[in-house]
N, CA and C atoms of all chains as a GROMACS GRO file, in nm:
protein
  588
    1MET      N    1  -1.901  -2.547  -3.128
    1MET     CA    2  -1.818  -2.472  -2.986
    1MET      C    3  -1.666  -2.450  -3.027
    2SER      N    4  -1.601  -2.350  -2.978
    2SER     CA    5  -1.476  -2.371  -3.064
    2SER      C    6  -1.344  -2.399  -2.976
    3PHE      N    7  -1.238  -2.415  -3.020
    3PHE     CA    8  -1.112  -2.510  -2.965
    3PHE      C    9  -1.076  -2.455  -2.800
    4ILE      N   10  -1.091  -2.326  -2.801
    4ILE     CA   11  -1.043  -2.267  -2.627
    4ILE      C   12  -1.166  -2.298  -2.551
    5SER      N   13  -1.222  -2.281  -2.574
    5SER     CA   14  -1.360  -2.301  -2.490
    5SER      C   15  -1.396  -2.466  -2.493
    6SER      N   16  -1.371  -2.548  -2.545
    6SER     CA   17  -1.372  -2.668  -2.543
    6SER      C   18  -1.247  -2.766  -2.427
    7THR      N   19  -1.143  -2.663  -2.480
    7THR     CA   20  -1.046  -2.668  -2.388
    7THR      C   21  -1.046  -2.656  -2.224
    8LEU      N   22  -1.094  -2.517  -2.224
    8LEU     CA   23  -1.128  -2.486  -2.073
    8LEU      C   24  -1.228  -2.573  -2.031
    9LEU      N   25  -1.340  -2.589  -2.102
    9LEU     CA   26  -1.421  -2.649  -2.015
    9LEU      C   27  -1.407  -2.794  -1.956
   10THR      N   28  -1.331  -2.866  -2.041
   10THR     CA   29  -1.270  -2.990  -2.019
   10THR      C   30  -1.181  -2.981  -1.889
   11ALA      N   31  -1.064  -2.871  -1.876
   11ALA     CA   32  -0.964  -2.857  -1.781
   11ALA      C   33  -1.071  -2.816  -1.648
   12ALA      N   34  -1.173  -2.759  -1.647
   12ALA     CA   35  -1.256  -2.780  -1.539
   12ALA      C   36  -1.343  -2.871  -1.472
   13GLY      N   37  -1.363  -2.956  -1.584
   13GLY     CA   38  -1.434  -3.079  -1.528
   13GLY      C   39  -1.320  -3.181  -1.475
   14ALA      N   40  -1.170  -3.144  -1.515
   14ALA     CA   41  -1.037  -3.226  -1.446
   14ALA      C   42  -1.066  -3.188  -1.289
   15PHE      N   43  -1.062  -3.017  -1.292
   15PHE     CA   44  -1.050  -2.968  -1.169
   15PHE      C   45  -1.166  -3.028  -1.065
   16VAL      N   46  -1.270  -3.063  -1.097
   16VAL     CA   47  -1.403  -3.055  -1.008
   16VAL      C   48  -1.351  -3.232  -0.975
   17LEU      N   49  -1.300  -3.330  -1.081
   17LEU     CA   50  -1.308  -3.437  -1.082
   17LEU      C   51  -1.158  -3.440  -0.954
   18ILE      N   52  -1.076  -3.374  -0.947
   18ILE     CA   53  -0.956  -3.392  -0.847
   18ILE      C   54  -1.029  -3.332  -0.728
   19SER      N   55  -1.111  -3.230  -0.727
   19SER     CA   56  -1.167  -3.210  -0.577
   19SER      C   57  -1.234  -3.318  -0.528
   20LEU      N   58  -1.317  -3.341  -0.611
   20LEU     CA   59  -1.380  -3.502  -0.560
   20LEU      C   60  -1.288  -3.605  -0.472
   21THR      N   61  -1.168  -3.631  -0.544
   21THR     CA   62  -1.099  -3.714  -0.488
   21THR      C   63  -1.032  -3.673  -0.350
   22ILE      N   64  -1.053  -3.530  -0.340
   22ILE     CA   65  -0.984  -3.504  -0.206
   22ILE      C   66  -1.080  -3.495  -0.080
   23VAL      N   67  -1.190  -3.541  -0.124
   23VAL     CA   68  -1.311  -3.558  -0.037
   23VAL      C   69  -1.256  -3.649   0.059
   24TYR      N   70  -1.201  -3.764   0.053
   24TYR     CA   71  -1.146  -3.845   0.101
   24TYR      C   72  -1.057  -3.785   0.239
   25ARG      N   73  -0.980  -3.744   0.179
   25ARG     CA   74  -0.904  -3.706   0.293
   25ARG      C   75  -0.978  -3.585   0.380
   26LEU      N   76  -1.074  -3.542   0.342
   26LEU     CA   77  -1.176  -3.415   0.435
   26LEU      C   78  -1.252  -3.542   0.491
   27VAL      N   79  -1.300  -3.663   0.472
   27VAL     CA   80  -1.374  -3.747   0.571
   27VAL      C   81  -1.280  -3.810   0.650
   28ARG      N   82  -1.168  -3.863   0.579
   28ARG     CA   83  -1.129  -3.960   0.677
   28ARG      C   84  -0.982  -3.878   0.756
   29GLY      N   85  -0.945  -3.783   0.763
   29GLY     CA   86  -0.836  -3.693   0.788
   29GLY      C   87  -0.792  -3.739   0.930
   30PRO      N   88  -0.719  -3.766   1.020
   30PRO     CA   89  -0.736  -3.816   1.133
   30PRO      C   90  -0.716  -3.677   1.240
   31THR      N   91  -0.658  -3.555   1.159
   31THR     CA   92  -0.676  -3.460   1.302
   31THR      C   93  -0.759  -3.321   1.202
   32MET      N   94  -0.793  -3.255   1.281
   32MET     CA   95  -0.876  -3.088   1.223
   32MET      C   96  -0.781  -3.048   1.155
   33GLN      N   97  -0.647  -3.011   1.176
   33GLN     CA   98  -0.575  -2.936   1.054
   33GLN      C   99  -0.558  -3.038   0.913
   34ASP      N  100  -0.610  -3.152   0.937
   34ASP     CA  101  -0.582  -3.223   0.782
   34ASP      C  102  -0.720  -3.173   0.712
   35ARG      N  103  -0.837  -3.152   0.775
   35ARG     CA  104  -0.958  -3.126   0.748
   35ARG      C  105  -0.982  -3.000   0.651
   36VAL      N  106  -0.874  -2.919   0.778
   36VAL     CA  107  -0.880  -2.801   0.718
   36VAL      C  108  -0.796  -2.752   0.600
   37ILE      N  109  -0.668  -2.821   0.560
   37ILE     CA  110  -0.618  -2.799   0.462
   37ILE      C  111  -0.688  -2.894   0.349
   38ALA      N  112  -0.767  -2.985   0.349
   38ALA     CA  113  -0.833  -3.037   0.234
   38ALA      C  114  -0.937  -2.911   0.202
   39VAL      N  115  -1.023  -2.872   0.285
   39VAL     CA  116  -1.135  -2.757   0.231
   39VAL      C  117  -1.049  -2.663   0.186
   40ASN      N  118  -0.952  -2.609   0.231
   40ASN     CA  119  -0.856  -2.496   0.181
   40ASN      C  120  -0.839  -2.588   0.029
   41VAL      N  121  -0.770  -2.658  -0.025
   41VAL     CA  122  -0.742  -2.667  -0.157
   41VAL      C  123  -0.854  -2.708  -0.203
   42ILE      N  124  -0.987  -2.764  -0.158
   42ILE     CA  125  -1.087  -2.771  -0.267
   42ILE      C  126  -1.156  -2.645  -0.293
   43GLY      N  127  -1.112  -2.502  -0.205
   43GLY     CA  128  -1.209  -2.378  -0.218
   43GLY      C  129  -1.100  -2.336  -0.325
   44SER      N  130  -1.023  -2.375  -0.336
   44SER     CA  131  -0.882  -2.298  -0.446
   44SER      C  132  -0.926  -2.368  -0.558
   45ASN      N  133  -0.945  -2.515  -0.564
   45ASN     CA  134  -0.983  -2.548  -0.691
   45ASN      C  135  -1.115  -2.501  -0.711
   46ILE      N  136  -1.220  -2.491  -0.656
   46ILE     CA  137  -1.343  -2.413  -0.694
   46ILE      C  138  -1.327  -2.292  -0.792
   47VAL      N  139  -1.212  -2.204  -0.706
   47VAL     CA  140  -1.182  -2.098  -0.759
   47VAL      C  141  -1.146  -2.092  -0.886
   48ILE      N  142  -1.085  -2.177  -0.910
   48ILE     CA  143  -1.010  -2.222  -1.063
   48ILE      C  144  -1.119  -2.255  -1.151
   49THR      N  145  -1.200  -2.319  -1.120
   49THR     CA  146  -1.313  -2.370  -1.154
   49THR      C  147  -1.386  -2.284  -1.233
   50ILE      N  148  -1.482  -2.161  -1.126
   50ILE     CA  149  -1.542  -2.090  -1.189
   50ILE      C  150  -1.450  -1.974  -1.268
   51ALA      N  151  -1.319  -1.951  -1.247
   51ALA     CA  152  -1.264  -1.887  -1.343
   51ALA      C  153  -1.241  -1.924  -1.488
   52LEU      N  154  -1.225  -2.056  -1.474
   52LEU     CA  155  -1.207  -2.105  -1.619
   52LEU      C  156  -1.332  -2.151  -1.695
   53VAL      N  157  -1.412  -2.172  -1.610
   53VAL     CA  158  -1.604  -2.158  -1.659
   53VAL      C  159  -1.622  -2.052  -1.732
   54ALA      N  160  -1.578  -1.906  -1.640
   54ALA     CA  161  -1.636  -1.800  -1.677
   54ALA      C  162  -1.526  -1.743  -1.811
   55ALA      N  163  -1.438  -1.791  -1.826
   55ALA     CA  164  -1.335  -1.780  -1.960
   55ALA      C  165  -1.409  -1.848  -2.061
   56ALA      N  166  -1.435  -1.970  -2.052
   56ALA     CA  167  -1.498  -2.051  -2.166
   56ALA      C  168  -1.638  -2.005  -2.214
   57THR      N  169  -1.732  -1.961  -2.138
   57THR     CA  170  -1.830  -1.920  -2.171
   57THR      C  171  -1.859  -1.796  -2.177
   58GLY      N  172  -1.748  -1.704  -2.159
   58GLY     CA  173  -1.761  -1.546  -2.171
   58GLY      C  174  -1.821  -1.468  -2.079
   59GLU      N  175  -1.881  -1.540  -1.995
   59GLU     CA  176  -1.944  -1.486  -1.885
   59GLU      C  177  -1.874  -1.414  -1.786
   60LYS      N  178  -1.845  -1.267  -1.794
   60LYS     CA  179  -1.733  -1.216  -1.735
   60LYS      C  180  -1.776  -1.158  -1.600
   61SER      N  181  -1.891  -1.140  -1.561
   61SER     CA  182  -1.926  -1.120  -1.428
   61SER      C  183  -1.885  -1.220  -1.313
   62ALA      N  184  -1.858  -1.360  -1.345
   62ALA     CA  185  -1.827  -1.480  -1.280
   62ALA      C  186  -1.701  -1.432  -1.231
   63LEU      N  187  -1.597  -1.368  -1.286
   63LEU     CA  188  -1.484  -1.354  -1.231
   63LEU      C  189  -1.479  -1.281  -1.074
   64ASP      N  190  -1.583  -1.193  -1.094
   64ASP     CA  191  -1.610  -1.120  -0.914
   64ASP      C  192  -1.648  -1.217  -0.854
   65ILE      N  193  -1.716  -1.343  -0.881
   65ILE     CA  194  -1.770  -1.438  -0.780
   65ILE      C  195  -1.663  -1.506  -0.748
   66ALA      N  196  -1.572  -1.544  -0.849
   66ALA     CA  197  -1.439  -1.617  -0.794
   66ALA      C  198  -1.320  -1.531  -0.701
   67ILE      N  199  -1.324  -1.399  -0.727
   67ILE     CA  200  -1.267  -1.300  -0.610
   67ILE      C  201  -1.317  -1.313  -0.471
   68VAL      N  202  -1.438  -1.302  -0.505
   68VAL     CA  203  -1.488  -1.323  -0.352
   68VAL      C  204  -1.478  -1.446  -0.285
   69TYR      N  205  -1.493  -1.553  -0.364
   69TYR     CA  206  -1.466  -1.697  -0.318
   69TYR      C  207  -1.338  -1.702  -0.240
   70ALA      N  208  -1.239  -1.670  -0.313
   70ALA     CA  209  -1.115  -1.661  -0.281
   70ALA      C  210  -1.052  -1.613  -0.180
   71LEU      N  211  -1.131  -1.492  -0.128
   71LEU     CA  212  -1.114  -1.412  -0.024
   71LEU      C  213  -1.167  -1.474   0.105
   72LEU      N  214  -1.312  -1.509   0.107
   72LEU     CA  215  -1.366  -1.599   0.184
   72LEU      C  216  -1.278  -1.711   0.212
   73ASN      N  217  -1.233  -1.793   0.134
   73ASN     CA  218  -1.163  -1.917   0.158
   73ASN      C  219  -1.016  -1.900   0.254
   74PHE      N  220  -0.940  -1.749   0.210
   74PHE     CA  221  -0.825  -1.745   0.301
   74PHE      C  222  -0.889  -1.705   0.431
   75LEU      N  223  -0.987  -1.630   0.427
   75LEU     CA  224  -1.030  -1.573   0.555
   75LEU      C  225  -1.082  -1.716   0.650
   76MET      N  226  -1.150  -1.803   0.600
   76MET     CA  227  -1.181  -1.909   0.666
   76MET      C  228  -1.043  -2.009   0.725
   77SER      N  229  -0.960  -2.017   0.637
   77SER     CA  230  -0.831  -2.078   0.717
   77SER      C  231  -0.774  -1.998   0.802
   78ILE      N  232  -0.725  -1.866   0.786
   78ILE     CA  233  -0.686  -1.779   0.924
   78ILE      C  234  -0.760  -1.810   1.029
   79ALA      N  235  -0.929  -1.770   1.026
   79ALA     CA  236  -0.973  -1.778   1.128
   79ALA      C  237  -0.981  -1.897   1.227
   80ILE      N  238  -0.993  -2.018   1.114
   80ILE     CA  239  -0.976  -2.180   1.205
   80ILE      C  240  -0.832  -2.168   1.251
   81SER      N  241  -0.727  -2.164   1.205
   81SER     CA  242  -0.615  -2.165   1.256
   81SER      C  243  -0.599  -2.040   1.400
   82LYS      N  244  -0.654  -1.967   1.396
   82LYS     CA  245  -0.603  -1.816   1.497
   82LYS      C  246  -0.705  -1.884   1.622
   83PHE      N  247  -0.821  -1.961   1.593
   83PHE     CA  248  -0.905  -1.980   1.713
   83PHE      C  249  -0.886  -2.100   1.780
   84THR      N  250  -0.817  -2.159   1.706
   84THR     CA  251  -0.781  -2.360   1.746
   84THR      C  252  -0.680  -2.287   1.885
   85VAL      N  253  -0.578  -2.217   1.864
   85VAL     CA  254  -0.473  -2.195   1.936
   85VAL      C  255  -0.479  -2.101   2.034
   86GLU      N  256  -0.567  -1.970   1.994
   86GLU     CA  257  -0.566  -1.895   2.145
   86GLU      C  258  -0.716  -1.895   2.181
   87ARG      N  259  -0.819  -1.999   2.145
   87ARG     CA  260  -0.953  -2.006   2.234
   87ARG      C  261  -0.941  -2.152   2.227
   88GLY      N  262  -0.885  -2.253   2.196
   88GLY     CA  263  -0.938  -2.407   2.220
   88GLY      C  264  -1.051  -2.468   2.165
   89GLY      N  265  -1.061  -2.428   2.014
   89GLY     CA  266  -1.160  -2.471   1.950
   89GLY      C  267  -1.233  -2.351   1.887
   90VAL      N  268  -1.335  -2.406   1.754
   90VAL     CA  269  -1.385  -2.289   1.699
   90VAL      C  270  -1.514  -2.232   1.762
   91LEU      N  271  -1.561  -2.327   1.843
   91LEU     CA  272  -1.707  -2.306   1.872
   91LEU      C  273  -1.666  -2.247   2.029
   92MET      N  274  -0.479  -2.386  -3.559
   92MET     CA  275  -0.468  -2.308  -3.429
   92MET      C  276  -0.386  -2.207  -3.435
   93THR      N  277  -0.401  -2.115  -3.367
   93THR     CA  278  -0.295  -1.997  -3.352
   93THR      C  279  -0.195  -2.024  -3.238
   94PRO      N  280  -0.070  -1.943  -3.237
   94PRO     CA  281  -0.014  -1.988  -3.121
   94PRO      C  282  -0.059  -1.956  -2.988
   95ARG      N  283  -0.171  -1.858  -2.998
   95ARG     CA  284  -0.228  -1.802  -2.883
   95ARG      C  285  -0.291  -1.935  -2.801
   96GLU      N  286  -0.385  -1.998  -2.914
   96GLU     CA  287  -0.442  -2.076  -2.842
   96GLU      C  288  -0.399  -2.215  -2.801
   97ILE      N  289  -0.248  -2.239  -2.881
   97ILE     CA  290  -0.145  -2.374  -2.790
   97ILE      C  291  -0.126  -2.316  -2.670
   98LEU      N  292  -0.100  -2.221  -2.660
   98LEU     CA  293  -0.030  -2.182  -2.527
   98LEU      C  294  -0.141  -2.154  -2.413
   99ILE      N  295  -0.262  -2.144  -2.438
   99ILE     CA  296  -0.375  -2.134  -2.376
   99ILE      C  297  -0.383  -2.278  -2.319
  100ALA      N  298  -0.373  -2.396  -2.419
  100ALA     CA  299  -0.402  -2.536  -2.396
  100ALA      C  300  -0.298  -2.578  -2.297
  101LEU      N  301  -0.177  -2.511  -2.347
  101LEU     CA  302  -0.047  -2.572  -2.252
  101LEU      C  303  -0.066  -2.524  -2.134
  102LEU      N  304  -0.120  -2.414  -2.097
  102LEU     CA  305  -0.106  -2.353  -1.961
  102LEU      C  306  -0.204  -2.425  -1.850
  103ALA      N  307  -0.340  -2.451  -1.930
  103ALA     CA  308  -0.440  -2.520  -1.878
  103ALA      C  309  -0.409  -2.679  -1.835
  104ALA      N  310  -0.348  -2.751  -1.913
  104ALA     CA  311  -0.290  -2.862  -1.906
  104ALA      C  312  -0.207  -2.885  -1.816
  105GLY      N  313  -0.116  -2.800  -1.768
  105GLY     CA  314  -0.031  -2.798  -1.664
  105GLY      C  315  -0.076  -2.746  -1.552
  106GLY      N  316  -0.193  -2.661  -1.551
  106GLY     CA  317  -0.255  -2.634  -1.427
  106GLY      C  318  -0.338  -2.768  -1.387
  107VAL      N  319  -0.401  -2.846  -1.477
  107VAL     CA  320  -0.443  -2.972  -1.433
  107VAL      C  321  -0.326  -3.076  -1.399
  108PHE      N  322  -0.217  -3.098  -1.473
  108PHE     CA  323  -0.130  -3.147  -1.380
  108PHE      C  324  -0.093  -3.148  -1.255
  109PHE      N  325  -0.070  -3.012  -1.228
  109PHE     CA  326   0.005  -2.990  -1.098
  109PHE      C  327  -0.114  -3.003  -0.965
  110ALA      N  328  -0.252  -2.964  -1.020
  110ALA     CA  329  -0.340  -3.014  -0.938
  110ALA      C  330  -0.407  -3.164  -0.907
  111PHE      N  331  -0.337  -3.240  -0.991
  111PHE     CA  332  -0.349  -3.379  -0.995
  111PHE      C  333  -0.234  -3.384  -0.893
  112VAL      N  334  -0.090  -3.357  -0.910
  112VAL     CA  335   0.023  -3.389  -0.826
  112VAL      C  336  -0.036  -3.333  -0.680
  113ALA      N  337  -0.099  -3.227  -0.652
  113ALA     CA  338  -0.095  -3.192  -0.524
  113ALA      C  339  -0.226  -3.260  -0.445
  114ALA      N  340  -0.312  -3.330  -0.536
  114ALA     CA  341  -0.421  -3.423  -0.476
  114ALA      C  342  -0.337  -3.577  -0.424
  115VAL      N  343  -0.248  -3.615  -0.509
  115VAL     CA  344  -0.176  -3.731  -0.496
  115VAL      C  345  -0.104  -3.710  -0.367
  116GLY      N  346  -0.049  -3.597  -0.337
  116GLY     CA  347   0.033  -3.546  -0.254
  116GLY      C  348  -0.076  -3.576  -0.101
  117ILE      N  349  -0.168  -3.512  -0.124
  117ILE     CA  350  -0.261  -3.496  -0.004
  117ILE      C  351  -0.318  -3.630   0.027
  118LEU      N  352  -0.312  -3.698  -0.072
  118LEU     CA  353  -0.398  -3.838  -0.021
  118LEU      C  354  -0.319  -3.946   0.008
  119ARG      N  355  -0.182  -3.940  -0.042
  119ARG     CA  356  -0.086  -4.047   0.022
  119ARG      C  357   0.037  -4.025   0.113
  120LEU      N  358   0.038  -3.887   0.136
  120LEU     CA  359   0.179  -3.868   0.222
  120LEU      C  360   0.157  -3.891   0.356
  121PRO      N  361   0.218  -3.906   0.464
  121PRO     CA  362   0.203  -3.988   0.587
  121PRO      C  363   0.158  -3.864   0.690
  122ASP      N  364   0.183  -3.776   0.681
  122ASP     CA  365   0.152  -3.702   0.821
  122ASP      C  366   0.102  -3.547   0.775
  123LEU      N  367   0.034  -3.487   0.855
  123LEU     CA  368   0.014  -3.332   0.826
  123LEU      C  369   0.112  -3.264   0.790
  124TYR      N  370   0.206  -3.237   0.791
  124TYR     CA  371   0.318  -3.134   0.755
  124TYR      C  372   0.389  -3.152   0.594
  125THR      N  373   0.385  -3.264   0.586
  125THR     CA  374   0.378  -3.344   0.437
  125THR      C  375   0.289  -3.310   0.365
  126ARG      N  376   0.172  -3.318   0.406
  126ARG     CA  377   0.044  -3.262   0.340
  126ARG      C  378   0.083  -3.131   0.275
  127SER      N  379   0.059  -3.085   0.436
  127SER     CA  380   0.085  -2.940   0.388
  127SER      C  381   0.156  -2.875   0.296
  128HIS      N  382   0.237  -2.894   0.288
  128HIS     CA  383   0.366  -2.894   0.196
  128HIS      C  384   0.324  -2.922   0.076
  129SER      N  385   0.264  -3.032   0.006
  129SER     CA  386   0.240  -3.073  -0.102
  129SER      C  387   0.108  -2.987  -0.134
  130ALA      N  388   0.043  -2.974  -0.103
  130ALA     CA  389  -0.082  -2.864  -0.092
  130ALA      C  390  -0.030  -2.708  -0.106
  131SER      N  391   0.045  -2.657  -0.054
  131SER     CA  392   0.051  -2.534  -0.026
  131SER      C  393   0.143  -2.490  -0.204
  132LYS      N  394   0.240  -2.579  -0.232
  132LYS     CA  395   0.328  -2.561  -0.335
  132LYS      C  396   0.293  -2.594  -0.467
  133SER      N  397   0.204  -2.727  -0.481
  133SER     CA  398   0.166  -2.769  -0.615
  133SER      C  399  -0.009  -2.684  -0.675
  134ASP      N  400  -0.048  -2.680  -0.545
  134ASP     CA  401  -0.202  -2.636  -0.577
  134ASP      C  402  -0.123  -2.463  -0.581
  135THR      N  403  -0.059  -2.402  -0.571
  135THR     CA  404  -0.056  -2.291  -0.589
  135THR      C  405   0.027  -2.243  -0.722
  136LEU      N  406   0.094  -2.351  -0.787
  136LEU     CA  407   0.151  -2.361  -0.932
  136LEU      C  408   0.005  -2.410  -1.019
  137ALA      N  409  -0.040  -2.483  -0.988
  137ALA     CA  410  -0.192  -2.511  -1.034
  137ALA      C  411  -0.280  -2.371  -1.076
  138ALA      N  412  -0.266  -2.283  -0.927
  138ALA     CA  413  -0.346  -2.200  -0.960
  138ALA      C  414  -0.296  -2.087  -1.044
  139GLY      N  415  -0.186  -2.061  -1.053
  139GLY     CA  416  -0.107  -2.004  -1.151
  139GLY      C  417  -0.098  -2.035  -1.291
  140LEU      N  418  -0.104  -2.131  -1.296
  140LEU     CA  419  -0.125  -2.168  -1.416
  140LEU      C  420  -0.257  -2.157  -1.506
  141ALA      N  421  -0.315  -2.226  -1.458
  141ALA     CA  422  -0.459  -2.196  -1.459
  141ALA      C  423  -0.541  -2.044  -1.479
  142LEU      N  424  -0.502  -1.991  -1.369
  142LEU     CA  425  -0.570  -1.829  -1.385
  142LEU      C  426  -0.473  -1.744  -1.519
  143GLY      N  427  -0.361  -1.801  -1.540
  143GLY     CA  428  -0.276  -1.744  -1.643
  143GLY      C  429  -0.336  -1.797  -1.789
  144ALA      N  430  -0.427  -1.902  -1.805
  144ALA     CA  431  -0.468  -1.974  -1.899
  144ALA      C  432  -0.578  -1.839  -1.933
  145VAL      N  433  -0.638  -1.824  -1.778
  145VAL     CA  434  -0.812  -1.772  -1.824
  145VAL      C  435  -0.750  -1.620  -1.859
  146ALA      N  436  -0.625  -1.559  -1.821
  146ALA     CA  437  -0.636  -1.409  -1.841
  146ALA      C  438  -0.570  -1.395  -1.988
  147LEU      N  439  -0.518  -1.502  -2.066
  147LEU     CA  440  -0.480  -1.491  -2.171
  147LEU      C  441  -0.617  -1.483  -2.313
  148THR      N  442  -0.721  -1.578  -2.230
  148THR     CA  443  -0.832  -1.615  -2.314
  148THR      C  444  -0.903  -1.481  -2.323
  149PHE      N  445  -0.927  -1.415  -2.221
  149PHE     CA  446  -0.994  -1.283  -2.237
  149PHE      C  447  -0.909  -1.153  -2.316
  150GLY      N  448  -0.809  -1.171  -2.353
  150GLY     CA  449  -0.733  -1.075  -2.447
  150GLY      C  450  -0.699  -0.945  -2.369
  151SER      N  451  -0.740  -0.817  -2.469
  151SER     CA  452  -0.737  -0.706  -2.405
  151SER      C  453  -0.865  -0.671  -2.328
  152ASP      N  454  -0.903  -0.633  -2.230
  152ASP     CA  455  -1.032  -0.636  -2.171
  152ASP      C  456  -1.024  -0.637  -2.026
  153LEU      N  457  -1.093  -0.563  -1.950
  153LEU     CA  458  -1.102  -0.522  -1.829
  153LEU      C  459  -1.078  -0.634  -1.720
  154SER      N  460  -1.123  -0.774  -1.804
  154SER     CA  461  -1.151  -0.900  -1.712
  154SER      C  462  -0.995  -0.934  -1.731
  155THR      N  463  -0.908  -0.896  -1.792
  155THR     CA  464  -0.778  -0.971  -1.816
  155THR      C  465  -0.698  -0.898  -1.668
  156VAL      N  466  -0.749  -0.799  -1.634
  156VAL     CA  467  -0.693  -0.702  -1.509
  156VAL      C  468  -0.733  -0.768  -1.372
  157LYS      N  469  -0.881  -0.809  -1.406
  157LYS     CA  470  -0.954  -0.900  -1.274
  157LYS      C  471  -0.877  -1.056  -1.260
  158ALA      N  472  -0.838  -1.136  -1.368
  158ALA     CA  473  -0.773  -1.249  -1.353
  158ALA      C  474  -0.626  -1.244  -1.339
  159VAL      N  475  -0.545  -1.096  -1.346
  159VAL     CA  476  -0.407  -1.100  -1.323
  159VAL      C  477  -0.414  -1.090  -1.168
  160LEU      N  478  -0.496  -1.002  -1.095
  160LEU     CA  479  -0.540  -0.963  -0.975
  160LEU      C  480  -0.565  -1.096  -0.918
  161LEU      N  481  -0.655  -1.180  -0.950
  161LEU     CA  482  -0.691  -1.297  -0.887
  161LEU      C  483  -0.579  -1.387  -0.860
  162LEU      N  484  -0.490  -1.416  -0.964
  162LEU     CA  485  -0.363  -1.490  -0.988
  162LEU      C  486  -0.250  -1.415  -0.875
  163LEU      N  487  -0.255  -1.285  -0.847
  163LEU     CA  488  -0.155  -1.206  -0.731
  163LEU      C  489  -0.218  -1.250  -0.615
  164PHE      N  490  -0.374  -1.254  -0.613
  164PHE     CA  491  -0.432  -1.284  -0.443
  164PHE      C  492  -0.373  -1.412  -0.427
  165MET      N  493  -0.441  -1.525  -0.496
  165MET     CA  494  -0.384  -1.658  -0.465
  165MET      C  495  -0.244  -1.714  -0.459
  166PHE      N  496  -0.156  -1.634  -0.510
  166PHE     CA  497  -0.004  -1.667  -0.496
  166PHE      C  498   0.035  -1.618  -0.404
  167ILE      N  499  -0.030  -1.514  -0.322
  167ILE     CA  500   0.029  -1.463  -0.189
  167ILE      C  501  -0.057  -1.522  -0.059
  168THR      N  502  -0.184  -1.545  -0.116
  168THR     CA  503  -0.267  -1.638   0.032
  168THR      C  504  -0.258  -1.768   0.031
  169ASN      N  505  -0.259  -1.851  -0.042
  169ASN     CA  506  -0.244  -1.991  -0.039
  169ASN      C  507  -0.136  -2.040   0.017
  170PRO      N  508   0.009  -1.987   0.028
  170PRO     CA  509   0.082  -2.053   0.093
  170PRO      C  510   0.067  -1.977   0.252
  171THR      N  511   0.004  -1.868   0.270
  171THR     CA  512  -0.011  -1.783   0.406
  171THR      C  513  -0.105  -1.899   0.490
  172ALA      N  514  -0.195  -1.921   0.418
  172ALA     CA  515  -0.310  -2.028   0.472
  172ALA      C  516  -0.254  -2.136   0.494
  173ALA      N  517  -0.164  -2.208   0.430
  173ALA     CA  518  -0.098  -2.319   0.482
  173ALA      C  519   0.020  -2.329   0.596
  174HIS      N  520   0.059  -2.218   0.597
  174HIS     CA  521   0.167  -2.188   0.688
  174HIS      C  522   0.078  -2.184   0.819
  175ALA      N  523  -0.021  -2.119   0.837
  175ALA     CA  524  -0.069  -2.060   0.934
  175ALA      C  525  -0.186  -2.205   0.986
  176ILE      N  526  -0.224  -2.301   0.892
  176ILE     CA  527  -0.283  -2.407   0.954
  176ILE      C  528  -0.155  -2.483   1.011
  177ALA      N  529  -0.050  -2.513   0.982
  177ALA     CA  530   0.043  -2.579   0.982
  177ALA      C  531   0.114  -2.514   1.128
  178ARG      N  532   0.167  -2.390   1.115
  178ARG     CA  533   0.166  -2.335   1.290
  178ARG      C  534   0.065  -2.359   1.392
  179ALA      N  535  -0.038  -2.371   1.348
  179ALA     CA  536  -0.168  -2.392   1.464
  179ALA      C  537  -0.170  -2.541   1.519
  180ALA      N  538  -0.118  -2.614   1.414
  180ALA     CA  539  -0.114  -2.757   1.458
  180ALA      C  540   0.021  -2.774   1.560
  181ALA      N  541   0.158  -2.713   1.506
  181ALA     CA  542   0.256  -2.714   1.559
  181ALA      C  543   0.243  -2.650   1.730
  182GLU      N  544   0.151  -2.558   1.722
  182GLU     CA  545   0.106  -2.516   1.859
  182GLU      C  546   0.022  -2.595   1.958
  183GLU      N  547  -0.076  -2.686   1.898
  183GLU     CA  548  -0.131  -2.751   1.944
  183GLU      C  549  -0.052  -2.888   1.995
  184GLY      N  550   0.055  -2.917   1.945
  184GLY     CA  551   0.166  -3.047   1.995
  184GLY      C  552   0.159  -3.126   1.906
  185ILE      N  553   0.127  -3.116   1.784
  185ILE     CA  554   0.096  -3.241   1.687
  185ILE      C  555   0.258  -3.259   1.650
  186GLU      N  556   0.310  -3.399   1.678
  186GLU     CA  557   0.451  -3.419   1.634
  186GLU      C  558   0.475  -3.427   1.494
  187PRO      N  559   0.579  -3.441   1.419
  187PRO     CA  560   0.588  -3.421   1.298
  187PRO      C  561   0.627  -3.615   1.261
  188TRP      N  562   0.577  -3.661   1.176
  188TRP     CA  563   0.611  -3.826   1.158
  188TRP      C  564   0.783  -3.831   1.118
  189THR      N  565   0.807  -3.927   1.182
  189THR     CA  566   0.958  -3.968   1.171
  189THR      C  567   0.958  -4.116   1.104
  190ARG      N  568   1.060  -4.166   1.087
  190ARG     CA  569   1.041  -4.280   0.989
  190ARG      C  570   1.032  -4.415   1.072
  191ASP      N  571   1.051  -4.410   1.188
  191ASP     CA  572   1.033  -4.523   1.311
  191ASP      C  573   0.884  -4.548   1.298
  192GLU      N  574   0.776  -4.426   1.295
  192GLU     CA  575   0.647  -4.490   1.332
  192GLU      C  576   0.574  -4.552   1.202
  193GLU      N  577   0.462  -4.582   1.259
  193GLU     CA  578   0.388  -4.656   1.131
  193GLU      C  579   0.295  -4.568   1.061
  194VAL      N  580   0.285  -4.568   0.962
  194VAL     CA  581   0.168  -4.448   0.887
  194VAL      C  582   0.051  -4.488   0.952
  195ASP      N  583  -0.019  -4.390   1.011
  195ASP     CA  584  -0.165  -4.365   1.066
  195ASP      C  585  -0.242  -4.305   0.927
  196GLU      N  586  -0.267  -4.408   0.846
  196GLU     CA  587  -0.396  -4.382   0.711
  196GLU      C  588  -0.512  -4.367   0.792
   0.00000   0.00000   0.00000
């Protein structure tokens, strides 16, 4: 395994560990918006992890998955913040 | 090691560092608005650095264009999402934290 791919895989593992610590705020967060922020940050960390793994293993089609995941992550935040204001809740 | 490999390693390490800063801010800061501030700024910088490392790794290829587009997309949408969430919280009537109150952990 070359130097670049091992470096990128180590960085991807560090991103996964950091996301696991943010799960504390997701479980504990006093308000609903705290949880949405935690989910948003975990989602963007997952996008970065997919891109890093794609670069480390040379799996180029995984970048498309990362792009779609980023788009869904943004849509989720916008939809939840809009529905909580105008309709008094997501459901 | 070539200079390009050193640059990729530095960018990846910077991304991990700023993601760590964002995680510490989200876990330790006292209220929703300060947490949103930490999440939007540090996490956007971490995404920019890490995706820059990805774009450098692919070299001259179509995948580099995809990585740069993903970088620009996250650079625009990450602060926008944080702003929308914080504004929804403000319109729901959640008060910002001040120095007099206790920290509600």
